[in-house]
gemmi code that builds the backbone of each chain (N, CA, C; Angstrom):
import gemmi

chains = {
    "A": [
        ("UNK", (128.519, 164.076, 203.688), (129.001, 164.610, 204.973), (130.167, 163.769, 205.505)),
        ("UNK", (129.931, 162.444, 205.452), (130.964, 161.518, 205.901), (132.271, 161.773, 205.139)),
        ("UNK", (132.125, 161.911, 203.819), (133.269, 162.171, 202.945), (134.045, 163.395, 203.427)),
        ("UNK", (133.286, 164.455, 203.640), (133.893, 165.729, 204.026), (134.671, 165.590, 205.328)),
        ("UNK", (134.059, 164.853, 206.253), (134.728, 164.685, 207.543), (136.047, 163.945, 207.377)),
        ("UNK", (136.021, 162.934, 206.511), (137.254, 162.182, 206.222), (138.337, 163.150, 205.735)),
        ("UNK", (137.882, 163.965, 204.804), (138.803, 164.895, 204.143), (139.418, 165.841, 205.179)),
        ("UNK", (138.551, 166.353, 206.037), (139.000, 167.303, 207.057), (140.021, 166.631, 207.971)),
        ("UNK", (139.681, 165.397, 208.369), (140.554, 164.653, 209.257), (141.918, 164.470, 208.604)),
        ("UNK", (141.867, 164.117, 207.308), (143.104, 163.890, 206.558), (143.961, 165.144, 206.531)),
        ("UNK", (143.298, 166.277, 206.244), (144.087, 167.504, 206.114), (144.657, 167.918, 207.469)),
        ("UNK", (143.905, 167.678, 208.525), (144.414, 168.010, 209.861), (145.625, 167.149, 210.178)),
        ("UNK", (145.502, 165.858, 209.863), (146.622, 164.942, 210.099), (147.832, 165.366, 209.282)),
        ("UNK", (147.562, 165.706, 208.026), (148.637, 166.132, 207.130), (149.379, 167.318, 207.700)),
        ("UNK", (148.630, 168.260, 208.194), (149.207, 169.487, 208.731), (150.122, 169.195, 209.922)),
        ("UNK", (149.669, 168.310, 210.794), (150.495, 167.980, 211.967), (151.790, 167.302, 211.531)),
        ("UNK", (151.702, 166.453, 210.495), (152.907, 165.774, 210.008), (153.912, 166.812, 209.524)),
        ("UNK", (153.409, 167.779, 208.768), (154.301, 168.822, 208.235), (154.967, 169.555, 209.399)),
        ("UNK", (154.179, 169.923, 210.386), (154.723, 170.625, 211.546), (155.827, 169.806, 212.206)),
        ("UNK", (155.539, 168.513, 212.367), (156.499, 167.602, 212.981), (157.797, 167.586, 212.206)),
        ("UNK", (157.673, 167.528, 210.875), (158.859, 167.465, 210.016), (159.683, 168.735, 210.173)),
        ("UNK", (159.014, 169.870, 210.235), (159.730, 171.150, 210.364), (160.504, 171.175, 211.679)),
        ("UNK", (159.849, 170.734, 212.744), (160.480, 170.768, 214.057), (161.687, 169.836, 214.118)),
        ("UNK", (161.623, 168.727, 213.356), (162.682, 167.734, 213.425), (163.886, 168.103, 212.560)),
        ("UNK", (163.723, 169.081, 211.674), (164.823, 169.416, 210.759), (166.025, 169.981, 211.503)),
        ("UNK", (167.216, 169.614, 211.039), (168.412, 170.154, 211.702), (168.536, 171.658, 211.493)),
        ("UNK", (169.418, 172.251, 212.270), (169.579, 173.697, 212.299), (169.808, 174.279, 210.895)),
        ("UNK", (170.713, 173.655, 210.165), (171.072, 174.219, 208.866), (169.934, 174.180, 207.857)),
        ("UNK", (169.132, 173.110, 207.897), (168.091, 172.939, 206.896), (167.080, 174.075, 206.933)),
        ("UNK", (166.876, 174.643, 208.108), (165.929, 175.750, 208.138), (166.668, 177.056, 208.477)),
        ("UNK", (167.902, 177.083, 208.060), (168.764, 178.201, 208.412), (168.158, 179.523, 207.988)),
        ("UNK", (168.179, 180.426, 208.893), (167.931, 181.806, 208.547), (169.330, 182.374, 208.355)),
        ("UNK", (169.393, 183.554, 207.821), (170.676, 184.196, 207.584), (171.489, 184.178, 208.872)),
        ("UNK", (172.737, 183.759, 208.756), (173.553, 183.520, 209.944), (174.404, 184.735, 210.320)),
        ("UNK", (174.604, 184.887, 211.612), (175.492, 185.940, 212.123), (176.925, 185.746, 211.629)),
        ("UNK", (177.226, 184.520, 211.167), (178.570, 184.205, 210.692), (179.045, 185.188, 209.630)),
        ("UNK", (178.101, 185.768, 208.886), (178.468, 186.715, 207.822), (179.047, 188.008, 208.383)),
        ("UNK", (178.792, 188.286, 209.650), (179.309, 189.512, 210.275), (180.661, 189.307, 210.949)),
        ("UNK", (181.085, 188.065, 211.090), (182.306, 187.770, 211.839), (183.543, 188.056, 210.981)),
        ("UNK", (184.561, 188.652, 211.635), (185.670, 189.190, 210.860), (186.885, 188.278, 210.747)),
        ("UNK", (186.745, 186.991, 211.076), (187.830, 186.047, 210.808), (187.251, 184.705, 210.390)),
        ("UNK", (188.057, 183.944, 209.635), (187.592, 182.699, 209.009), (187.152, 181.678, 210.061)),
        ("UNK", (188.001, 181.430, 211.054), (187.691, 180.404, 212.048), (186.392, 180.715, 212.802)),
        ("UNK", (186.246, 181.979, 213.182), (185.047, 182.396, 213.899), (183.797, 182.224, 213.052)),
        ("UNK", (183.897, 182.588, 211.786), (182.746, 182.487, 210.883), (182.343, 181.028, 210.694)),
        ("UNK", (183.339, 180.156, 210.511), (183.040, 178.731, 210.325), (182.432, 178.132, 211.586)),
        ("UNK", (182.977, 178.530, 212.731), (182.460, 178.041, 214.004), (180.998, 178.424, 214.192)),
        ("UNK", (180.679, 179.664, 213.842), (179.305, 180.150, 213.988), (178.366, 179.439, 213.012)),
        ("UNK", (178.852, 179.220, 211.794), (178.005, 178.636, 210.745), (177.803, 177.136, 210.929)),
        ("UNK", (178.898, 176.414, 211.178), (178.824, 174.953, 211.213), (178.918, 174.383, 212.630)),
        ("UNK", (179.264, 175.231, 213.590), (179.466, 174.725, 214.932), (180.824, 174.081, 215.106)),
        ("UNK", (181.680, 174.206, 214.085), (183.015, 173.611, 214.133), (183.871, 174.243, 213.042)),
        ("UNK", (185.177, 174.350, 213.298), (186.027, 174.810, 212.195), (187.101, 173.770, 211.874)),
        ("UNK", (186.818, 172.528, 212.247), (187.744, 171.443, 211.899), (187.454, 170.970, 210.497)),
        ("UNK", (188.452, 171.118, 209.621), (188.244, 170.764, 208.231), (189.380, 169.878, 207.746)),
        ("UNK", (189.083, 169.062, 206.739), (190.113, 168.268, 206.094), (190.254, 168.765, 204.661)),
        ("UNK", (191.496, 168.908, 204.193), (191.705, 169.303, 202.803), (191.231, 168.167, 201.911)),
        ("UNK", (190.585, 168.507, 200.815), (190.079, 167.465, 199.919), (190.348, 167.834, 198.471)),
        ("UNK", (190.848, 166.832, 197.695), (191.042, 167.099, 196.265), (189.782, 166.727, 195.477)),
        ("UNK", (188.732, 166.370, 196.207), (187.468, 166.059, 195.524), (186.566, 167.282, 195.378)),
        ("UNK", (187.082, 168.432, 195.822), (186.332, 169.673, 195.622), (187.005, 170.434, 194.484)),
        ("UNK", (186.209, 170.770, 193.485), (186.762, 171.569, 192.387), (186.334, 173.015, 192.594)),
        ("UNK", (187.338, 173.843, 192.904), (187.094, 175.271, 193.089), (187.608, 175.976, 191.852)),
        ("UNK", (186.675, 176.596, 191.127), (187.074, 177.274, 189.905), (186.998, 178.780, 190.151)),
        ("UNK", (188.179, 179.403, 190.118), (188.246, 180.844, 190.359), (189.481, 181.340, 189.593)),
        ("UNK", (189.427, 182.530, 189.009), (190.588, 182.966, 188.218), (191.838, 183.161, 189.086)),
        ("UNK", (193.021, 182.870, 188.517), (194.265, 183.089, 189.260), (194.547, 184.587, 189.383)),
        ("UNK", (194.181, 185.303, 188.324), (194.337, 186.757, 188.358), (192.974, 187.383, 188.056)),
        ("UNK", (192.496, 188.204, 188.967), (191.225, 188.887, 188.755), (191.535, 190.347, 188.468)),
        ("UNK", (191.226, 190.781, 187.253), (191.520, 192.167, 186.909), (190.612, 193.104, 187.694)),
        ("UNK", (189.386, 192.673, 187.898), (188.422, 193.501, 188.605), (187.928, 192.761, 189.842)),
        ("UNK", (188.360, 193.233, 191.018), (187.979, 192.570, 192.255), (186.502, 192.689, 192.592)),
        ("UNK", (185.783, 193.567, 191.884), (184.363, 193.757, 192.190), (183.513, 192.596, 191.680)),
        ("UNK", (184.014, 191.910, 190.674), (183.255, 190.805, 190.085), (184.198, 189.646, 189.801)),
        ("UNK", (184.274, 188.712, 190.741), (185.144, 187.549, 190.565), (184.267, 186.294, 190.524)),
        ("UNK", (184.219, 185.626, 189.369), (183.378, 184.428, 189.288), (183.973, 183.260, 190.075)),
        ("UNK", (183.155, 182.604, 190.862), (183.601, 181.461, 191.659), (182.618, 180.307, 191.426)),
        ("UNK", (183.169, 179.125, 191.099), (182.328, 177.936, 190.982), (182.870, 176.858, 191.893)),
        ("UNK", (181.969, 176.145, 192.546), (182.373, 175.037, 193.411), (181.579, 173.809, 192.996)),
        ("UNK", (182.314, 172.715, 192.807), (181.687, 171.470, 192.396), (182.384, 170.352, 193.152)),
        ("UNK", (181.627, 169.383, 193.619), (182.286, 168.292, 194.342), (181.578, 166.964, 194.109)),
        ("UNK", (182.372, 165.887, 194.178), (181.818, 164.539, 194.065), (181.647, 163.913, 195.445)),
        ("UNK", (181.960, 164.657, 196.495), (181.789, 164.126, 197.850), (180.316, 163.728, 198.056)),
        ("UNK", (180.052, 162.667, 198.837), (178.671, 162.200, 199.011), (177.877, 163.021, 200.028)),
        ("UNK", (176.570, 162.999, 199.884), (175.637, 163.628, 200.838), (176.049, 165.043, 201.242)),
        ("UNK", (176.210, 165.883, 200.242), (176.585, 167.269, 200.517), (175.351, 168.035, 200.977)),
        ("UNK", (175.469, 168.738, 202.089), (174.335, 169.502, 202.611), (174.573, 171.008, 202.550)),
        ("UNK", (175.847, 171.402, 202.454), (176.139, 172.830, 202.480), (177.467, 173.110, 201.781)),
        ("UNK", (177.495, 174.233, 201.051), (178.742, 174.682, 200.419), (178.918, 176.160, 200.776)),
        ("UNK", (180.092, 176.532, 201.262), (180.340, 177.937, 201.569), (181.583, 178.430, 200.848)),
        ("UNK", (181.605, 179.735, 200.594), (182.752, 180.359, 199.941), (183.290, 181.450, 200.857)),
        ("UNK", (184.610, 181.394, 201.129), (185.221, 182.367, 202.025), (186.425, 183.034, 201.362)),
        ("UNK", (186.630, 184.289, 201.713), (187.787, 185.041, 201.235), (188.472, 185.604, 202.478)),
        ("UNK", (189.689, 185.105, 202.792), (190.252, 185.346, 204.127), (190.580, 186.797, 204.462)),
        ("UNK", (190.869, 187.635, 203.422), (191.241, 189.015, 203.744), (190.131, 190.030, 203.518)),
        ("UNK", (188.960, 189.572, 203.152), (187.829, 190.497, 203.067), (187.447, 190.923, 204.489)),
        ("UNK", (186.785, 192.091, 204.641), (186.419, 192.542, 205.990), (185.608, 191.481, 206.749)),
        ("UNK", (184.683, 190.820, 206.046), (183.982, 189.665, 206.618), (184.230, 188.505, 205.654)),
        ("UNK", (185.011, 187.507, 206.083), (185.452, 186.468, 205.132), (184.339, 185.636, 204.489)),
        ("UNK", (183.264, 185.349, 205.223), (182.220, 184.496, 204.646), (181.445, 185.289, 203.590)),
        ("UNK", (181.550, 184.822, 202.323), (180.908, 185.552, 201.229), (179.524, 185.002, 200.938)),
        ("UNK", (179.427, 183.680, 200.831), (178.145, 183.070, 200.503), (178.112, 181.655, 201.044)),
        ("UNK", (176.906, 181.201, 201.375), (176.727, 179.863, 201.898), (175.476, 179.273, 201.253)),
        ("UNK", (175.623, 178.091, 200.674), (174.507, 177.487, 199.939), (174.034, 176.246, 200.656)),
        ("UNK", (172.718, 176.142, 200.822), (172.145, 174.945, 201.427), (171.712, 174.033, 200.288)),
        ("UNK", (172.220, 172.802, 200.318), (171.983, 171.869, 199.220), (171.055, 170.754, 199.708)),
        ("UNK", (169.763, 170.828, 199.373), (168.867, 169.733, 199.776), (169.131, 168.490, 198.921)),
        ("UNK", (168.573, 167.350, 199.340), (168.731, 166.128, 198.567), (168.129, 166.346, 197.178)),
        ("UNK", (168.824, 165.911, 196.147), (168.315, 166.076, 194.788), (168.908, 167.280, 194.078)),
        ("UNK", (169.518, 168.174, 194.845), (170.170, 169.341, 194.247), (171.661, 169.048, 194.092)),
        ("UNK", (172.209, 169.416, 192.933), (173.601, 169.095, 192.642), (174.552, 169.911, 193.503)),
        ("UNK", (175.655, 169.287, 193.918), (176.693, 170.000, 194.663), (177.571, 170.719, 193.650)),
        ("UNK", (176.987, 171.708, 193.013), (177.632, 172.404, 191.905), (176.989, 173.793, 191.812)),
        ("UNK", (177.686, 174.803, 192.331), (177.104, 176.142, 192.356), (178.095, 177.175, 191.806)),
        ("UNK", (177.550, 178.248, 191.266), (178.376, 179.347, 190.779), (177.834, 180.661, 191.303)),
        ("UNK", (178.759, 181.590, 191.544), (178.373, 182.913, 192.028), (179.489, 183.885, 191.672)),
        ("UNK", (179.228, 185.163, 191.845), (180.280, 186.161, 191.623), (180.455, 186.951, 192.909)),
        ("UNK", (181.717, 187.090, 193.340), (181.961, 187.780, 194.612), (182.949, 188.944, 194.446)),
        ("UNK", (183.056, 189.743, 195.510), (184.014, 190.857, 195.547), (185.238, 190.430, 196.343)),
        ("UNK", (186.404, 190.847, 195.864), (187.633, 190.624, 196.621), (188.325, 191.967, 196.781)),
        ("UNK", (188.583, 192.366, 198.017), (189.176, 193.660, 198.296), (190.641, 193.749, 197.892)),
        ("UNK", (191.334, 192.628, 197.939), (192.767, 192.605, 197.619), (193.158, 191.175, 197.264)),
        ("UNK", (194.424, 190.986, 196.897), (194.936, 189.652, 196.610), (194.813, 188.781, 197.863)),
        ("UNK", (194.225, 187.620, 197.728), (193.987, 186.773, 198.902), (193.624, 185.348, 198.520)),
        ("UNK", (193.418, 184.535, 199.542), (193.079, 183.136, 199.321), (191.558, 182.957, 199.403)),
        ("UNK", (191.005, 182.351, 198.363), (189.577, 182.036, 198.346), (189.444, 180.552, 198.654)),
        ("UNK", (188.544, 180.213, 199.556), (188.378, 178.799, 199.863), (186.918, 178.376, 199.770)),
        ("UNK", (186.739, 177.100, 199.427), (185.410, 176.501, 199.399), (185.351, 175.508, 200.539)),
        ("UNK", (184.284, 175.552, 201.302), (184.091, 174.588, 202.389), (182.827, 173.792, 202.072)),
        ("UNK", (182.962, 172.466, 202.112), (181.838, 171.593, 201.780), (181.507, 170.738, 202.991)),
        ("UNK", (180.229, 170.696, 203.331), (179.788, 169.808, 204.399), (179.245, 168.528, 203.758)),
        ("UNK", (179.946, 167.420, 204.007), (179.571, 166.134, 203.427), (179.488, 165.103, 204.537)),
        ("UNK", (178.370, 164.395, 204.622), (178.141, 163.432, 205.708), (178.413, 164.060, 207.078)),
        ("UNK", (178.102, 165.348, 207.206), (178.259, 166.029, 208.492), (179.678, 166.471, 208.815)),
        ("UNK", (180.643, 166.203, 207.891), (182.026, 166.632, 208.134), (182.405, 167.736, 207.152)),
        ("UNK", (183.416, 168.531, 207.531), (183.808, 169.652, 206.689), (185.065, 169.352, 205.881)),
        ("UNK", (185.018, 169.678, 204.610), (186.160, 169.504, 203.715), (186.420, 170.831, 203.024)),
        ("UNK", (187.663, 171.057, 202.656), (187.969, 172.357, 202.056), (189.037, 172.256, 200.982)),
        ("UNK", (189.029, 173.244, 200.126), (190.103, 173.426, 199.165), (190.227, 174.928, 198.937)),
        ("UNK", (191.441, 175.381, 198.537), (191.619, 176.823, 198.414), (192.509, 177.194, 197.243)),
        ("UNK", (192.420, 178.436, 196.856), (193.275, 178.937, 195.780), (193.520, 180.431, 195.968)),
        ("UNK", (194.750, 180.848, 195.665), (195.040, 182.273, 195.773), (194.561, 183.005, 194.524)),
        ("UNK", (193.999, 184.181, 194.730), (193.552, 185.006, 193.610), (194.276, 186.347, 193.699)),
        ("UNK", (194.992, 186.685, 192.619), (195.671, 187.980, 192.580), (194.686, 189.007, 192.049)),
        ("UNK", (194.515, 190.077, 192.821), (193.546, 191.091, 192.435), (194.281, 192.342, 191.969)),
        ("UNK", (193.994, 192.784, 190.751), (194.647, 193.961, 190.197), (193.964, 195.235, 190.700)),
        ("UNK", (192.623, 195.271, 190.615), (191.876, 196.424, 191.126), (190.927, 195.912, 192.195)),
        ("UNK", (191.063, 196.430, 193.410), (190.240, 195.954, 194.522), (188.758, 196.182, 194.306)),
        ("UNK", (187.947, 195.379, 194.976), (186.511, 195.408, 194.740), (185.714, 196.169, 195.768)),
        ("UNK", (186.378, 196.783, 196.745), (185.595, 197.384, 197.820), (185.620, 198.899, 197.798)),
        ("UNK", (186.456, 199.501, 196.977), (186.527, 200.953, 196.922), (185.336, 201.544, 196.198)),
        ("UNK", (185.192, 202.846, 196.276), (184.041, 203.486, 195.642), (184.308, 203.847, 194.203)),
    ],
    "B": [
        ("UNK", (164.473, 190.462, 188.695), (165.264, 189.219, 188.708), (165.027, 188.478, 187.397)),
        ("UNK", (166.116, 188.198, 186.705), (166.024, 187.429, 185.453), (166.329, 185.974, 185.757)),
        ("UNK", (165.464, 185.083, 185.307), (165.652, 183.662, 185.593), (165.592, 182.862, 184.309)),
        ("UNK", (166.572, 181.977, 184.136), (166.521, 181.029, 183.021), (166.608, 179.643, 183.613)),
        ("UNK", (165.585, 178.832, 183.375), (165.585, 177.461, 183.891), (165.344, 176.524, 182.717)),
        ("UNK", (166.208, 175.524, 182.621), (166.170, 174.659, 181.440), (166.511, 173.233, 181.843)),
        ("UNK", (165.806, 172.263, 181.255), (166.143, 170.868, 181.537), (167.398, 170.487, 180.752)),
        ("UNK", (168.340, 169.846, 181.456), (169.529, 169.325, 180.798), (169.651, 167.889, 181.284)),
        ("UNK", (169.361, 166.933, 180.400), (169.189, 165.525, 180.789), (168.126, 165.458, 181.896)),
        ("UNK", (168.446, 164.921, 183.070), (167.410, 164.819, 184.105), (167.525, 165.904, 185.173)),
        ("UNK", (168.373, 166.900, 184.909), (168.533, 167.979, 185.883), (167.943, 169.285, 185.338)),
        ("UNK", (167.315, 170.033, 186.227), (166.862, 171.374, 185.870), (167.994, 172.337, 186.220)),
        ("UNK", (168.489, 173.049, 185.212), (169.591, 173.987, 185.433), (169.002, 175.395, 185.540)),
        ("UNK", (169.261, 176.050, 186.663), (168.694, 177.389, 186.899), (169.823, 178.406, 186.938)),
        ("UNK", (169.657, 179.457, 186.151), (170.610, 180.569, 186.187), (169.810, 181.814, 186.480)),
        ("UNK", (170.270, 182.607, 187.428), (169.483, 183.808, 187.731), (170.371, 185.010, 187.987)),
        ("UNK", (169.816, 186.150, 187.656), (170.502, 187.414, 187.860), (169.534, 188.319, 188.633)),
        ("UNK", (169.891, 188.639, 189.858), (169.027, 189.484, 190.684), (169.535, 190.911, 190.604)),
        ("UNK", (168.656, 191.818, 190.227), (169.076, 193.214, 190.135), (169.079, 193.801, 191.550)),
        ("UNK", (170.258, 194.109, 192.060), (170.335, 194.615, 193.436), (171.671, 195.333, 193.632)),
        ("UNK", (171.688, 196.480, 194.337), (172.952, 197.223, 194.473), (174.012, 196.517, 195.314)),
        ("UNK", (173.610, 195.640, 196.249), (174.551, 194.929, 197.115), (175.557, 195.902, 197.740)),
        ("UNK", (175.035, 196.928, 198.393), (175.902, 197.897, 199.075), (176.488, 197.270, 200.337)),
        ("UNK", (177.797, 197.430, 200.519), (178.468, 196.775, 201.641), (178.330, 197.544, 202.953)),
        ("UNK", (178.030, 198.838, 202.844), (178.022, 199.659, 204.045), (179.420, 200.176, 204.376)),
        ("UNK", (180.398, 199.864, 203.515), (181.781, 200.300, 203.736), (182.166, 201.413, 202.761)),
        ("UNK", (181.304, 201.604, 201.771), (181.630, 202.554, 200.723), (181.166, 203.958, 201.105)),
        ("UNK", (181.938, 204.953, 200.662), (181.535, 206.335, 200.921), (181.065, 206.982, 199.621)),
        ("UNK", (180.084, 207.845, 199.762), (179.655, 208.643, 198.627), (180.761, 209.665, 198.368)),
        ("UNK", (181.278, 209.694, 197.152), (182.426, 210.559, 196.867), (182.104, 212.041, 197.033)),
        ("UNK", (180.865, 212.419, 196.719), (180.497, 213.840, 196.783), (180.269, 214.290, 198.225)),
        ("UNK", (179.497, 213.532, 198.983), (179.108, 213.977, 200.319), (180.024, 213.426, 201.406)),
        ("UNK", (180.862, 212.445, 201.040), (181.778, 211.810, 201.985), (181.040, 211.074, 203.109)),
        ("UNK", (179.774, 210.762, 202.863), (179.005, 210.015, 203.855), (178.989, 208.530, 203.478)),
        ("UNK", (178.964, 207.690, 204.503), (178.923, 206.254, 204.256), (177.566, 205.877, 203.657)),
        ("UNK", (177.605, 205.115, 202.572), (176.363, 204.638, 201.968), (175.892, 203.436, 202.797)),
        ("UNK", (174.664, 203.501, 203.335), (174.236, 202.406, 204.226), (174.199, 201.054, 203.519)),
        ("UNK", (174.463, 199.996, 204.296), (174.480, 198.638, 203.742), (173.095, 198.263, 203.232)),
        ("UNK", (173.060, 197.673, 202.071), (171.827, 197.108, 201.519), (172.235, 195.938, 200.647)),
        ("UNK", (172.042, 194.751, 201.158), (172.455, 193.573, 200.393), (171.508, 192.408, 200.641)),
        ("UNK", (171.381, 191.563, 199.635), (170.518, 190.383, 199.745), (171.130, 189.425, 200.760)),
        ("UNK", (170.293, 188.923, 201.666), (170.778, 187.972, 202.659), (170.342, 186.555, 202.326)),
        ("UNK", (169.125, 186.424, 201.820), (168.610, 185.077, 201.551), (167.995, 185.014, 200.169)),
        ("UNK", (168.297, 183.937, 199.484), (167.697, 183.710, 198.175), (167.212, 182.259, 198.150)),
        ("UNK", (165.947, 182.073, 197.811), (165.356, 180.739, 197.903), (164.680, 180.365, 196.594)),
        ("UNK", (164.860, 179.119, 196.180), (164.154, 178.615, 195.007), (163.280, 177.439, 195.420)),
        ("UNK", (161.983, 177.550, 195.078), (161.039, 176.473, 195.396), (160.534, 175.832, 194.110)),
        ("UNK", (160.464, 174.503, 194.137), (159.854, 173.739, 193.048), (158.643, 173.079, 193.678)),
        ("UNK", (157.437, 173.589, 193.384), (156.251, 173.165, 194.117), (156.401, 173.621, 195.557)),
        ("UNK", (156.240, 172.705, 196.496), (156.381, 173.064, 197.907), (157.801, 172.845, 198.408)),
        ("UNK", (158.635, 172.243, 197.561), (159.964, 171.851, 198.023), (160.995, 172.952, 197.770)),
        ("UNK", (161.743, 173.291, 198.806), (162.859, 174.221, 198.625), (163.999, 173.420, 197.998)),
        ("UNK", (164.375, 173.782, 196.770), (165.421, 173.022, 196.090), (166.776, 173.710, 196.191)),
        ("UNK", (166.765, 174.969, 196.626), (168.033, 175.692, 196.715), (167.861, 176.884, 197.652)),
        ("UNK", (168.858, 177.076, 198.500), (168.821, 178.247, 199.366), (170.226, 178.804, 199.466)),
        ("UNK", (170.360, 180.082, 199.194), (171.667, 180.729, 199.290), (171.581, 181.846, 200.312)),
        ("UNK", (172.589, 181.935, 201.171), (172.718, 183.052, 202.092), (173.937, 183.861, 201.673)),
        ("UNK", (173.764, 185.168, 201.614), (174.843, 186.033, 201.133), (175.357, 186.953, 202.226)),
        ("UNK", (176.648, 187.256, 202.130), (177.229, 188.313, 202.933), (177.437, 189.525, 202.039)),
        ("UNK", (178.189, 190.495, 202.534), (178.386, 191.726, 201.772), (179.348, 191.546, 200.610)),
        ("UNK", (180.042, 190.422, 200.568), (181.066, 190.232, 199.537), (180.498, 189.740, 198.215)),
        ("UNK", (179.201, 189.511, 198.154), (178.627, 189.080, 196.878), (178.493, 190.302, 195.970)),
        ("UNK", (178.885, 190.141, 194.714), (178.926, 191.258, 193.778), (177.549, 191.877, 193.533)),
        ("UNK", (177.592, 193.118, 193.090), (176.389, 193.840, 192.682), (175.648, 193.011, 191.624)),
        ("UNK", (174.340, 193.080, 191.624), (173.506, 192.279, 190.731), (173.933, 190.810, 190.745)),
        ("UNK", (173.693, 190.133, 191.860), (174.203, 188.764, 192.027), (173.751, 187.806, 190.928)),
        ("UNK", (174.727, 187.037, 190.466), (174.459, 185.973, 189.501), (174.699, 184.649, 190.207)),
        ("UNK", (173.743, 183.753, 190.121), (173.869, 182.444, 190.765), (173.414, 181.370, 189.793)),
        ("UNK", (174.098, 180.234, 189.784), (173.561, 179.107, 189.040), (173.649, 177.840, 189.870)),
        ("UNK", (172.666, 176.952, 189.658), (172.601, 175.676, 190.376), (171.720, 174.729, 189.570)),
        ("UNK", (171.667, 173.471, 189.965), (170.794, 172.529, 189.264), (170.228, 171.515, 190.240)),
        ("UNK", (169.060, 170.998, 189.902), (168.427, 170.024, 190.796), (167.657, 168.971, 190.000)),
        ("UNK", (167.433, 167.821, 190.623), (166.737, 166.705, 189.980), (165.271, 166.703, 190.385)),
        ("UNK", (164.474, 165.929, 189.665), (163.080, 165.723, 190.049), (162.103, 166.676, 189.401)),
        ("UNK", (162.577, 167.477, 188.440), (161.676, 168.405, 187.763), (161.521, 167.989, 186.305)),
        ("UNK", (160.528, 168.565, 185.634), (160.375, 168.333, 184.200), (160.016, 169.630, 183.501)),
        ("UNK", (160.147, 169.590, 182.180), (159.830, 170.748, 181.357), (158.412, 171.233, 181.665)),
        ("UNK", (158.234, 172.526, 181.790), (156.901, 173.078, 182.041), (156.602, 173.292, 183.517)),
        ("UNK", (157.420, 172.729, 184.401), (157.200, 172.907, 185.847), (157.434, 174.368, 186.242)),
        ("UNK", (156.717, 174.776, 187.268), (156.862, 176.149, 187.749), (157.871, 176.226, 188.890)),
        ("UNK", (158.591, 177.325, 188.935), (159.531, 177.590, 190.034), (159.146, 178.916, 190.675)),
        ("UNK", (159.388, 179.013, 191.967), (159.193, 180.289, 192.644), (160.530, 180.706, 193.257)),
        ("UNK", (161.014, 181.861, 192.838), (162.290, 182.347, 193.362), (162.054, 183.610, 194.166)),
        ("UNK", (162.754, 183.729, 195.260), (162.552, 184.922, 196.071), (163.844, 185.331, 196.761)),
        ("UNK", (163.986, 186.604, 197.022), (165.102, 187.063, 197.847), (164.605, 188.026, 198.912)),
        ("UNK", (165.395, 188.167, 199.942), (165.111, 189.128, 201.004), (166.423, 189.817, 201.349)),
        ("UNK", (166.407, 191.149, 201.484), (167.654, 191.829, 201.833), (167.654, 192.300, 203.285)),
        ("UNK", (168.761, 192.892, 203.706), (168.922, 193.250, 205.125), (168.004, 194.390, 205.554)),
        ("UNK", (167.408, 195.110, 204.594), (166.503, 196.195, 204.965), (165.057, 195.706, 205.025)),
        ("UNK", (164.838, 194.425, 204.740), (163.483, 193.870, 204.806), (162.770, 193.857, 203.470)),
        ("UNK", (163.435, 194.397, 202.437), (162.824, 194.371, 201.107), (162.847, 192.947, 200.554)),
        ("UNK", (161.789, 192.555, 199.880), (161.739, 191.208, 199.301), (161.234, 191.266, 197.866)),
        ("UNK", (161.512, 190.221, 197.134), (161.005, 190.111, 195.764), (160.715, 188.641, 195.488)),
        ("UNK", (159.567, 188.377, 194.873), (159.202, 187.009, 194.501), (158.952, 186.975, 193.005)),
        ("UNK", (159.538, 185.999, 192.335), (159.410, 185.888, 190.888), (159.063, 184.443, 190.524)),
        ("UNK", (158.139, 184.293, 189.564), (157.807, 182.946, 189.084), (158.542, 182.674, 187.776)),
        ("UNK", (158.894, 181.424, 187.571), (159.565, 181.042, 186.328), (159.069, 179.663, 185.919)),
        ("UNK", (159.234, 179.359, 184.627), (158.829, 178.052, 184.110), (160.059, 177.367, 183.526)),
        ("UNK", (160.196, 176.083, 183.802), (161.343, 175.338, 183.285), (161.117, 175.026, 181.809)),
        ("UNK", (162.102, 175.376, 180.983), (161.977, 175.139, 179.537), (162.694, 173.862, 179.140)),
    ],
}
model = gemmi.Model(1)
for chain_id, residues in chains.items():
    chain = gemmi.Chain(chain_id)
    for i, (resn, *xyz) in enumerate(residues, 1):
        res = gemmi.Residue()
        res.name, res.seqid = resn, gemmi.SeqId(i, " ")
        for name, pos in zip(("N", "CA", "C"), xyz):
            atom = gemmi.Atom()
            atom.name, atom.element = name, gemmi.Element(name[0])
            atom.pos, atom.b_iso = gemmi.Position(*pos), 0.0
            res.add_atom(atom)
        chain.add_residue(res)
    model.add_chain(chain)
structure = gemmi.Structure()
structure.add_model(model)
structure.setup_entities()
């Protein structure tokens, strides 16, 4: 009986600790899908997502995206960075109806190296935004689109 | 959802392909000229045990049948992963995978 009570006490304590940890987590760590995806300009989307659109250009972000995309419906994009303590990586396309295409939450232990395929409606600039040590860094590249990705 | 998870040195490399139309809500049906309602994945989560090791949020610009790859530390061969997505219509899918 004594044993069981110990166990119960332990599990109750454990549960409260977990609750505490959840409550203490920053906004992004428990992010639900953000309204930023509905916003129709880059600055607004970044402001909604990160609470700031102040970014510094960085050559430590490797954005891999084709210079010419024959098919705008499927454009492979890879982002990799050596910046320290990366918590979030986002991909934006400035002339798409809603520029924010995807946003990745990177917990500790997960590599700051992600790949995805996105749609581009027309020739435009694709940018990667990386949150490192709580600051935003970016790099961009123009992608020429031969056939747009948004038509039917 | 097709998932391939494999150990590469000390990192688990996960590649996944989610079967989903990813409708933007901007496209029209050519025959009826009616707008096809938006249906796209908004959240995709990968759990290793109780720990969320990866979370992706998508907008409408992610291509049909989304392909995503990422890698994380702290796993070993044989470990189980739980992957799930949820779309804007409330549909969800949960898939289990084993790291090879």
